[in-house]
N, C-alpha and C positions, 0 to 999 in steps of 0.2 A: 502493500501499501505507501505511495507516493502522494505529498503535498505539501504544502506551501509551512513557513514558519508560522504566517498568522491562520493558516487554513487548520494547522495543527491544534493552537491556542484556544483557537474560536470553536472547536470542535465540540459539539454537544456532551457526545458518550465517545468517549477514548475508549480504546481497545488495543494494547499493546501486547505482545511476545518479547518476553525477555530471553535472551541467546546466550550461551556462555557456558564454561567447561563448571560442573561445582566447585564448587567452593569460592567462585570471583564474586557473588555477592548480591545473586539475585532475587532471591530470598529476603535477605536485609534489605535489599533498597523495598520492596513489597510490602515489607510489614511499614516502612515507613509512612506510607501511603496513610490516609484515612479509610479506616477499616470499615465507614457507614457509609463512605461514597463509590470503594474500589472492590471489586469481587475479586478477587486470590485463587484464583485457579492452579491447581497443582496438577502438572503432569504426573509427576511421580505416586503424588496418594493419590490418585484416578486410575493409576496403572496395580497399587495395594490395595486399594477397595472394590476394585471392581474388576478387571480383564486377570489379573493373578491370585485374587483372594483365596479361589476353591485351591489350585497347587500349591500356594502357602502354608495353607492349613494342613493339605493333606502332607507336604514335608515338616512340619510338625508336628504331626499325630507318630506319622513316619518315626520320629525319633523319641516319641513319647512311649511307643507301642515297645519299643527297650526294654522300657523300665517295668520287672513284673507288677508291680505294684499299680503304677498306674495305667496297665494294659489291663489290669482285671478291671477297675474302674471305666475305662473308655468300654469297653465289649459291652460291658451292662447299663451304658448310656446313662453311669452315678457321675460323670462328668463330661462336661464338652468345653473345647478350645475355641477361643477368639482370638482375633487382630486386635489392637490395641494401636493403628497407625496412624500417625497424627502429620500435619507438615512438615512437624518439626522431626520427629521420630520416624524413619523411613527403616528403621534395621530390621522389621522382618521381610523388605525387597529383596536387601543385601543377603540375609543368612540365607531365604531362598537363593538368589542368584550363587554365592557360593563359591569357591574357588579351584581351580582345576590341580590335580596332582594327587598325591600318596596321601588313601584313603586313612591311614594311622593317624596321618597330624591331621583332618578333618577335610582333607579335597578329596574333590566328585572325581571320576572318572570321566575319560574326553569325553566320552559318546552323552553322558549324563548330561555334563558341564555343559555342552553345546544345543541338549536337548531345548535345557531353562534359558539360556541363551535365545535358543529361536523363539520360544514363547515371551521373554522379556521385549524382543523384537515387536511382534505381533501385536503385544500389550503397548506398545509407545505411541505404535501409528496408530492404535485407534483412536487410545488417549487423547492422542492432536487431532485426530481426525472428528472428537467431539467438541471438537473447539466452539464451531460455529455454533452448534447445539445449546454450548451452556453460555454464551453471548448472549443468546435469548431470555435462557432462563434467568438468568443473574436479574435485566432487567424487567421479566413480564410476571416473575413468580415473585423474587426477593426482593426489587425496588431499588439496586444498584444505578447507577450513572455511567462508570467506567469500569474496564474490565480491566485485568493484566491476565497471560498466560505463561505461569513460570514453568518455562519448561525442561525438561532432565541435559543431564550434558551432552546426551549422546544421542540427541534430535539430530543433530548434522550427519549422524552416518543413513537419516531414512529418505526412503523413496525422493524423488523429487516430486511425485503430486501429492507427498505429504506438507512438501516447503510452500509448494503452490497455493494449498489450502490456505494456510498462515499466513500468506500474505494479502490473499485477497480480503479474508477477515481481519487482520489486527495490521498495525505496523510493527515492524519485526525491531527491535534493536539490541543491537550487538553489544555486550559490553566486552569489552577488549581489556585483558591482560595486561598487567606491565609487568616487567622483568622482574623485578623483585619479588610481586605477588608469585609468579610465575615459580622461584627459587623456593617459596616458603609453602605453595600445594605439592611442589615434588619431595621437599623435604618432610612433608607431615605424610605424604603417603609410603616412604621409606618406613618412618616413625611408627604409622599403624596402618597398615595394607584392608583396602578394603574390596569388597568385591567389584566390581563394572564390568559392563558390555561392551564387544568387541565384536568388530562387525568377523566375520568367519575367516575371511579369505588373509586379513591381515591379522587374526589368532592364530594360523595355520604357519604364515610366512615366521610371526615371532618365535613362536615355541620352537619351533626347528631350531631356530636360531640359538634358542635360548640352550637347549638339551644340546646341540655342538659345543657353544664356548663353557659350559657348565659340564659336560662327559656326564648327562642322565641319557641310558638306553631305551625308558621307557617313561612314559607322563606319568604313569603311577610312583617313578622315583621321586618326584621332585615335590621340595618342600613349598607348598602352595603358597604362604609370605614371600618364600624369596623370589618366584616368580611374576606374582604383583609389584612387587618391589620395584624389580628389573625392568615390566615393560611399560609401568606410569607414565614412567616421561616422553617416552617415545609412539604410546597412545595420543598423552596432551599434545607434542609438537604436531602429533599427524592431523589432530582436531584442528587446529589453528589456522591452518589455509581451508577448510570447510566451512567456520564460521565467519570468515574475512568472503569470501566464494560468497555464499548465503545473502550475508549482508551490501555486499557490492549488485546484487542483480536484485537481492527487495525490500532492503532494509536502511538501516544508518548505525553508524558505530559510536559510545562515548566509549570512554576512559576508565577503568575499572576503580581509579583514583579520582575519579569526579564523582563515580556514583557513591565511593565511599564520603565523598565531603555534605551530598545530599541531606538539607536538614530537616526535611518539610515538601506537602503538598509543590510549594509554588515555586523553590529552588530544581526540583522534579522537569515540573513542566517548562521551565525555563533550559532547563540541560537538552532534555530533547529536542525544542526549535532550536536550541543551537548547532546540534546536531543535524538538524534538516537542514541549516543557512549553512552549515560548512560545506555540506554534500554538495548544494548548490553551488557554491564556490567552485568546490574543483570541479562540476559541468561543466562551468563557463569556461575556463580556463583549458580547458578541452580544446 
């Protein structure tokens, strides 16, 4: 969605998609906007509570069934298991995705890992295609004027048709990481490796290179955290040009240091208007 700075500021029902790597500050920025006016649509929350709800619960139940005490209670319907996913707590999704590697160290066999990755991709696609529906619901049912689509970091890996849907219905705003933040996120990933989504071709290439470098003969030998720490910088840097290409084609760019300085709604609106103006200036100079 393209517009002038004035058109954006005068837009009565603003609809914006936040694009960028996890940890860049998308959710923090969304939380700075007035909650009575802005509907906060979290793609990851939708994934966990709608499209992966049953697989996530099945995974938890499978683990619980290995404990005799819990197994008996589950089989007799004496207890039930449910998720407590929130926008701020998406741990159940991460626990379902898991990490490839040695099962004795909490890893998943490669085939099962890829199955879960495919389920996540499908779920994220459907969650993003739900954005137009939720724009309408947010206004017609709940009375919100404005809409934020807080997209997951892996949205840049989805098909072009999904990105086109987002661009047709929202203004796409890429929150670009700074070199300092990039170092922070990579260091954080090494300290506390978290499950991630990888495109299958990317995963196959990186896994083969990792195993060759480290001398592992089979994915089942890999310490799960070791692979995640090793591959994260490569995944991070592979996504940066993808984000930029999406912004170049469909949207606008702001710097993560700029979004971190946003104090309130007025700061945010001016930041977006300035990003639109900067894009117009670049286009004029071409």
